[in-house]
N, C-alpha and C positions, 0 to 999 in steps of 0.2 A: 311801475308796471307792476301788475302780482302775478305771479306765478301759481299753477296749483299743484299742489301737492297730492300725490295721489295716495291714498289711506292704506295703510298694511293689509295684502290679503295673504291669509296661508295658503290657499292654493298655489299663486303668484307665487311668493317663496319656496313651496316646494318643489315646483314646475321648474326653478331656476337654478335649485340645489340640484336636483336629480340629473339636467342638465350640463350642467359646469363641473360636476364633483362626481356626483356617484356612478353618472357612464362613463365617464372617459374613466376613473379608476378602476372600475369593474371591467373594464376592456384592457384596460392595461395588467390588473392580475390575470388575466385569460390569457394574454400574449406570452405574459411570463412563464404560465404554470404549461401553455401546450404547446408553445410556435416557437420560440427562440429565449435563448440561453446566453446571457452578456459573460464575458469570461476575460480575466488578465494574466495575461502571460507571466507567473511570479519568479519564473529562473530560467536559467540557460539550458533547459534539457533541449529545446528545439533548437538551438540555433542552427546555421543560419536563416532557416525558413521562418522561425517566428521568434521575435527577440521579446527579451525584459521589458516591459512596458507597453507591449502590444495588447490594444483591448479589442476584442473580437465578438461576433455573434454565432450564437452555432441554431444549427434548427432542430429543433427538439422531436417535430412531429415527423424526421425523416426515419428512425428508428424504435418509434414509439413514445408516445406521451406519456408521464405518469397517471393513473387514477386518483381524484382524489380520496385522501382518508382510509386508502388502502396500499397495498405491497406490491399491487400488480401495474400495468402498462396496457395503454391501446397500442393494439398492432400497427407498426408502421408499415409504410412502404418498401423497404430496403433491410438489408443487414449489413454489417458493417463488410467491408470488403476491404483486401489487399492494397495498401496506399492511403485508404482516408485516415485524415486527421481528425480524432473523436474522443469527444469529452467525455469524462465516467467518472464514477466515484470511487476513489484511493480505496483497494481491497483491506489496505492492510490493518484499517482502523475500525473501532467497534461501530455499528450503526447506531445501537445504543450505548448511553453510559454503561460501563463494566460489563458492555456485551451482555445486558440482561434483560429481554422484552418484556420478559414477565412484571419484573420490578420498574419498570420505568415506560412511560407513557409519552409518547411524540404530541406536542401540542401544536407546533407551527414552526416553521421556516423563516425568520426574520432576515433573511436575505444576505444582508454584509453582515450585520450581526450575529449570526450562527442559526444553529436550532434551540429549542426549550422545550424538556421536557418534566415531567410529573414524576416524583417522583412517591410511590405509592410506602414504601418503607425507610424514611429515613431517621437515621441515625440521630441520637438524643441530640439538643441543641441545632440541629440539622434544617433547614428551610425544604418545602417539600419542593419547590420551583430549583430546576436545574440547567444550567445555560451551559453550551458545549460554543463556545464562541468562532473556534477555528477548525469544525469538523462536523458531520465526516466529509474530506476535503475532496475537493474536484482537481483531476488531473488532466492534462493533455497530452496525449503522444501518438503517434504513427499505429495503426495496425498493420500489423506485417504479416501476420499469418491466422489464421482460421480453423476451426474445425476442420479433423482429417489432415490436415497440412504436418507434413514432418519436418522439425525445425531442429537446425544445429549452429554453432558460432563457435568459431578456431580464429584463433590473432585477431579477435574483434569484428571479424567479416560473419555477417549472417547467411545461412542458405535456408530455402524454404524448396523443399522438394527436391532437392538435389541439385538444386543451381544456385550460384556460390552471387552475394548481390554486391560486387565490386565495385558497383555506382551507389551511391548513395541518394534517395529521393530528393527533389528540392535542391535547396542550399545547406544540406546535411554536411559534417565534417568529421574527420577523425582527429584528435589533437594528441593522444597520449605517445610518450616518447618509448615508451617500453612494455610490454605484454607480460601479464603473470598469469596463474590458474585460476583467477576470479571468475565468476558468473559473467561479469563484463566482458571476458576475454574466450572464455572456453564455455560450451554448453552442449549438452546432446550428444548423439541425435536423441530427438524423444518424439511421439507422434502426439498431437493435443487432439484431447479425446471428442466424441461426436456423441450428439444426441441420443440415448438410448443407450450407450456405453457401460459395461457394469465394469466397474475398478476395485479389485478386491485388496482390502488392507494388509493381509499379508505378505504381501509381493510387491510391497513398495520401500522406497528407500523413506528414512525418513525426513526428508525433506521433501521426497514426493509425497508422502502422505501429509506435509503441511501443505503443497498445494491443492490435495485435495480437501484438506478443512477449509481451505478458503473458498473453495466452490461449494462446498455446503454450505458454510455460512450466508456466502451470496446467495444460492438459489432456496433458503430456509431463512429469512429475517427474522423471523418472532420465533424460532427456536434456541435454546442454549446449548453452543456447539463447544466442546473440551478437546483439547489434544493432551492426551495422558502417555509420557513415556515411563520406563520404569528400569533400573538397572541390578541385574542378577549375574551373582558372581557363585560358579560353580551348583547354578539352581538352587540358590539362596538368596532372597530378594536383597539389597543393597546398595539403596539410598540415597545413606548416608557417606558412600564411599567418595574420599577426595583423591584427586588423580596427583602422585608425584610431579609427574613432567608431561603437563599438558602444554602441547604446541599449537598455538595461531599464528597464522600469516600475519606480516604487517598490511594491513590493506585498509583505505579508509572505509570499504564497507563493512569493514568487523568494527570500528570502532569503538561498541558498546562495550562488548565480551572484551575487546582486545583492553580498553579502560581498564575492566575488571579484572583482570588476571593483573594490570601490573600495580591496582592497588593494592590487591590482594597480598601481592608480594614485594612491595613496596620498589618496584621497579621504576627505571626512570631512562626510555628510551633515548640511545647516544647512535648518530653515526649508523643509523639502519636507513634501508630502502624498502620501496613497495615490494614486497616479495619477499624477503627477510622473515624469518621464523622466529615467534618471543617463547619463550617455554618457563612455565612454573607451577606452583599448586591450582589449584581450581577443584572446587566441589562437585557432584554431578547435579546436586539441588539444583545449584543457579542454571542448568538450563533445565531440569523438569519444571519451577516454577515459574519458570517464565514463556516455556511451550504449552503450560497450560493456559498462563494468561492471555496469551498472543498479542500483548501489546505491554508499556508501560506506562502507568500514570504519572503525568507528571506536576500536579495539585495535589496538597495533604488536605483533607476533608478538615483535619482538626481546623487548620489554621483559618477555617473559614465560619466558625462560628457564630450563631445572631445575624449574620447576613440574611437581604433578603432574597438571595439565589446562591445557590453553590457551582462553581465554575469548575468543570473539568477539561483536559486536555489530555493526549496520547499520542505515545511517541512509539514506531511500531516495534517489533522485536521481529526482525526478519529470518523465514525457515532457512534463511541459505547457510545461516549461521549454525545450524544441527549438521553441516556438513563436518566441522571442527570436532563435534561431540562426536560422531561415526567413526571418523579418521582416526580418533583418537584410541577409541574402544580397539578399531582393527589393528593399530599398530601397539596397542597393549597385548592382545592377544598373540599377534606373530612374535613380540619380544618372548612372552611366558613360553611358545610353541621352540625358538632357537636356545633359550636356556635351558628345556627340556631336553633335548638332542643333544648340547654340550653336556649337561650333567649324566646322563644315558650311559655316553661315553666314558665318563670316568667309572659308572657305578658297576661295568660289564667287568672292567679289570677287577673288583674286587669280591662282585657277587652277584653271576647275573639273575638268581631270581630276587632283586631287589628294582625298584626303575621308580623316578620320580613320578607325581603327576603334576599338572600344570595348570594352575587356575585357569577357567575361562569365564569369558565376560559377555554379555549379551544384552543387549537394549530391547526391550518388547516394548509394545507402542499399543495403545487403541485410540479411537474416536467415541467420544460419546455424545448422542444426541438427545438433550433434553433426559440427560443421566442414562441414558441407556448404550451400550457399547454395540457397535456397529461391524459387522465382517468384510461389509460388500457395500458401494452406492453405485447408485445410476445416474446418470449425465441426464439434467432437464432442460438444459438449456444450450444454445451454440455458447461458443470458449471461443477467445482472443487473444492473440499474444500482440505486447502492445510494446513499442521499443522508440525512444528520443531518436532525433535526427542527429543531434550530438551524440554520437554512438559511445564515445568515452566517457559522458559527464552527463548520464540520466539516471535516475534508479527509478526502471522498470521491468516488464513480466521477468526481465533474466534473474532479478531476485526476488520477486513477489511472486509471480506465478500467474493466470491467467482472469481475464478479466471474462464473467457472465454477461450473458444479456441485459439482464435487469439491471445492473450495474452503469451501463450505459447510460449517461445523460443525451448529447446531440453530437450532432456530426457539425465538425467548424466550417463557417461560411465566409464568413467576410471582416476585415478588418476595420474598424469603425473610426478609431482612433491609435495615434501610438505617439508615445512621450519616453523620451530617452532621459534618466536623473542616478543612471548610477552613482554619480560621485554626492547624490542629494545637496546638491549645488540650489537646487530649488524647493522651498519649502513654505506648503499651504501656512503655517502658522507665523511664519516670517515676511511682511510686505515689502522688506527691503528687498527681497529675492526674487518678487512677480515680476520683474522687469525681464527677466530671463527666460518667461512664457513660451512665448514666441519662436523662442530658439531654440526651445527642444522639443518642438512639437517633431517630426518625423514626418514632413506633411507628403513626401512621394510613397509614402506606407499605406497612408489613409484611402478604402475603398477599394483595396486588392482582394481578390476573389482565393479563398485560401488553396484552392485547386488548382489554380492556376500560379501561382507562385513556383521559379523554377528558377 
């Protein structure tokens, strides 16, 4: 039996290619860009409302979809409201490698593989392509307050506009057995700035100015923003000063600075509890350097000589750690004043015409935008305060401040999959564990609407 064989036709091939591949891929990219964002819950900060291993879809167009090849967004039909579960770009990491938009050009987002940039000024032996595999990270938290609200936290309980939130939303929980003076348990009261508000740099504490720096970075992604602090002793710059008795509370949130203090003083913690204090020598330059950088590079460029791409990764230096610096300077001045009173009493008995002069320390601070210092800043976009439902185990706005509208990515909408694998008993690379897969799926969570979880 003869079978007619169709001859190759280029128009027919192109039509099939367009119908089967190009159009579906294009539609998928449009949906990913403008409509939805897939997100996996990586930690327990939203327990038990959302669980580690939950996979959800977020609606981008609710708060405004990004405009391609720009730093702008299309208008959304709503703003985040109190109670919304929101996906947003974490403000503690640089959006561009090294926080330098003039040196790096964003080429594309490779989705699960991270972002790729072009380095216009690579060091000798370094490639032009820069791979940012784990950032800038997306976080998911609950919006608990918006611009104009007054926020306070006491003993781990949140108050908004004077109303204490003693019942947590959805299936949130408290887990701490004791309370400390950390930002987790104590904050405020303070007012979240609104659009058009003018903030003056000389009226803000070190940490408040750090929060403002974060807002400026979020609202001006193409600008280079630096936070410069300097120590002055009796009117003279003393950035090389070393504190002899620098005190840091033992708290997990202060892990970076606490470890630095322990290493410099060759100390080993024994029999200490959360909230206890560790003391030792600490140079002011440690805080000065990291305040200027605002993040800590994880990878050393020299170790990637000759590679096709250079990977970058960062750990945030949280501004709440500047509380310790400010507190230690205040303590230094208080001790000096007390010593002066004692010394003066002794001197008066001998010669009332002579009195000792106490050294006075102060921290001067400034924010530089594209190399120029500013003394005030006008808020451009609405600001939001985010917290995890797992209130005692959540790194959120209590530590790193406000999230601007520009950093908001999507409103969490629906759970499309949920998978429990905390013990890592299932491994995709190990076929012997595949039989566990059906038993690890949380079938009852699939299809849940986020706003209806209670």
